[in-house]
C-alpha positions in Angstrom: -39.4 -63.4 42.8 -41.4 -66.4 42.9 -40.6 -67.0 46.3 -41.5 -63.6 47.5 -44.6 -63.2 45.8 -46.0 -66.4 47.8 -44.8 -65.3 51.1 -46.4 -61.8 50.1 -49.8 -63.7 49.3 -49.6 -65.8 52.2 -48.9 -63.0 54.5 -52.2 -61.1 53.6 -53.8 -64.3 53.5 -53.0 -65.0 57.0 -53.4 -61.7 58.4 -56.8 -60.5 57.0 -58.0 -63.8 57.0 -58.2 -63.9 60.6 -59.4 -60.3 61.5 -62.2 -61.1 59.2 -63.2 -64.2 61.4 -62.9 -62.2 64.3 -66.3 -62.6 65.2 -65.9 -66.7 65.4 -63.6 -67.3 68.6 -66.2 -67.5 70.6 -65.7 -64.3 72.7 -67.2 -60.8 72.7 -66.8 -59.5 68.9 -65.6 -55.8 70.2 -63.5 -57.1 73.0 -61.4 -59.7 70.4 -61.5 -56.4 67.5 -60.1 -54.5 70.5 -57.1 -57.1 71.4 -56.2 -57.6 67.4 -55.6 -54.2 67.1 -53.6 -54.0 70.0 -51.5 -56.8 69.2 -50.3 -54.9 66.5 -48.4 -52.4 68.2 -45.9 -54.7 70.1 -45.1 -57.2 66.7 -44.4 -53.8 64.8 -42.2 -53.3 66.9 -41.0 -56.4 67.8 -40.1 -57.3 64.6 -37.2 -54.4 64.5 -35.6 -56.6 67.1 -36.1 -59.8 65.4 -34.4 -58.9 62.3 -31.4 -57.2 63.8 -31.1 -60.6 66.5 -32.0 -63.3 64.4 -31.7 -61.6 60.8 -34.2 -61.2 57.8 -34.5 -64.9 56.7 -35.0 -66.5 60.2 -37.3 -63.6 61.3 -39.3 -64.2 58.2 -39.8 -68.1 58.4 -40.1 -68.0 62.0 -42.9 -65.7 61.9 -44.6 -67.2 59.0 -44.1 -70.7 60.9 -45.5 -69.6 64.3 -48.6 -68.1 62.6 -49.5 -71.0 60.7 -49.2 -73.2 63.7 -51.4 -71.2 65.6 -54.0 -71.4 62.9 -54.0 -75.3 62.6 -53.9 -75.4 66.6 -56.7 -73.5 66.1 -58.8 -76.3 64.4 -57.8 -78.6 67.5 -59.6 -76.8 70.0 -63.0 -77.5 71.1 -65.8 -74.7 70.7 -66.6 -74.3 74.3 -63.0 -73.1 74.8 -63.6 -69.3 73.3 -61.3 -68.1 75.9 -58.0 -70.7 74.4 -59.3 -70.1 70.8 -58.7 -66.3 71.3 -55.7 -66.6 72.9 -54.4 -68.7 69.7 -55.6 -66.3 67.3 -54.4 -63.0 68.7 -50.6 -65.1 69.1 -51.4 -65.8 65.1 -52.3 -62.3 64.6 -49.4 -61.1 66.5 -47.2 -63.4 64.2 -48.8 -62.4 61.1 -48.4 -58.9 61.5 -44.6 -59.0 62.4 -44.3 -61.5 59.0 -45.8 -58.6 57.0 -43.8 -55.9 58.2 -40.6 -58.0 57.7 -41.5 -58.8 54.1 -41.3 -55.3 53.1 -37.6 -54.9 54.5 -36.6 -58.3 53.3 -38.0 -57.9 50.0 -36.4 -54.2 49.2 -33.2 -55.7 50.6 -33.2 -58.9 48.0 -34.0 -57.2 45.1 -31.3 -55.2 43.4 -31.9 -50.9 43.0 -32.6 -51.2 39.1 -35.4 -53.4 39.6 -36.5 -53.0 43.6 -39.3 -50.8 42.6 -40.6 -53.0 40.0 -40.1 -56.3 42.1 -41.8 -54.4 45.5 -44.9 -53.4 43.1 -45.2 -57.6 42.0 -45.2 -59.0 45.4 -47.5 -55.9 46.2 -49.8 -57.2 43.4 -50.1 -61.2 45.1 -50.8 -59.3 48.6 -53.8 -57.7 46.9 -54.6 -60.7 44.7 -55.2 -62.2 48.5 -57.8 -59.5 49.0 -59.4 -60.8 46.2 -60.0 -64.5 47.4 -59.7 -64.3 51.6 -64.0 -64.0 51.6 -64.1 -66.6 49.3 -62.2 -69.0 51.6 -64.0 -68.2 54.2 -67.2 -69.4 52.2 -65.3 -72.9 52.3 -66.5 -73.5 55.8 -70.0 -73.7 54.8 -68.3 -77.2 53.6 -65.9 -78.0 56.0 -65.6 -75.8 59.6 -62.1 -76.5 59.6 -61.3 -75.6 55.7 -60.1 -72.2 56.2 -58.4 -72.5 59.3 -56.7 -75.0 57.6 -55.6 -73.1 54.2 -54.5 -70.2 56.7 -52.4 -71.9 58.5 -50.7 -74.8 55.9 -49.9 -71.9 53.3 -47.6 -70.0 55.5 -46.1 -72.9 56.5 -45.1 -73.7 53.2 -44.1 -70.2 52.7 -41.8 -70.4 56.1 -39.9 -73.4 54.9 -39.0 -71.9 51.0 -37.9 -69.0 53.2 -34.7 -70.8 53.8 -33.8 -71.3 50.2 -33.1 -67.3 50.4 -30.2 -65.7 51.6 -29.7 -63.7 54.7 -28.8 -59.8 54.0 -28.4 -59.1 57.7 -25.3 -56.8 57.5 -25.0 -56.8 53.6 -25.1 -53.4 51.8 -28.0 -52.9 49.2 -27.1 -54.6 45.4 -27.2 -52.1 43.0 -27.6 -54.8 39.8 -28.3 -57.7 38.9 -24.9 -59.1 38.9 -24.3 -57.6 41.9 -27.0 -60.2 43.0 -25.4 -63.0 41.3 -22.2 -62.7 43.2 -23.5 -63.3 46.5 -24.2 -61.7 50.0 -20.5 -60.5 50.3 -19.9 -57.2 51.6 -19.0 -54.9 48.4 -15.3 -53.9 47.9 -14.2 -51.0 49.2 -11.9 -50.8 46.1 -12.4 -48.1 43.6 -13.9 -49.3 40.0 -12.5 -47.8 36.6 -15.0 -45.2 36.1 -14.5 -43.9 39.7 -10.8 -43.8 39.4 -10.7 -41.7 36.3 -13.6 -39.6 38.3 -11.0 -38.8 41.0 -8.2 -38.1 39.1 -9.9 -35.2 37.0 -11.6 -34.1 40.1 -15.1 -35.0 39.3 -17.2 -36.7 42.5 -17.7 -40.1 42.6 -19.1 -43.2 44.3 -20.5 -45.8 44.0 -24.2 -44.7 43.0 -22.6 -41.8 40.3 -21.4 -44.2 37.9 -24.5 -46.2 38.1 -27.0 -43.6 37.5 -25.7 -42.2 35.0 -26.1 -45.7 32.7 -29.6 -46.1 34.0 -32.3 -45.7 31.2 -35.5 -44.6 32.2 
């Protein structure tokens, strides 16, 4: 929960931080904004293939680290090379947009059904908190020009490394309860539970979710 909250926080930090500084990269602001918007299309679609090929964990880790490295690299590029700065920023925007998309899929898979909506709402709350403080991060540039980009870069890298502690969920069934989550990322057994056997003997419809729903308190 703590790692996912941090991941959503820095996802939003890098994504909106780069977007709000679109006029500081040296090229025409309208052209840069157009490129920033267009790059989100391949970023969103490529995340679908990344989570299938690399898995959820490594896709999340890779996009976060890539976005952070691009922001840090911008610090060392001279101001008289606006094209290089813009290219790095576009790659960073691509990575953060893909990371944001992967976060929705990965987080929903990690939270068990019984707390999935609550968990997604809570990590979304941390994402919105970022929206409040991003303008304040930009103001830090008045004291040190490189400070905002340093924050946009270091935080995602740290979050990406923390993703290595999370389990991989590719090819795994959704977890229904906390107990299922504690048992590890193993495929769910096809053996019928006792309650399902009784239901089958009585001729009643049964399934993995029916017995769970009947015992859920709202």
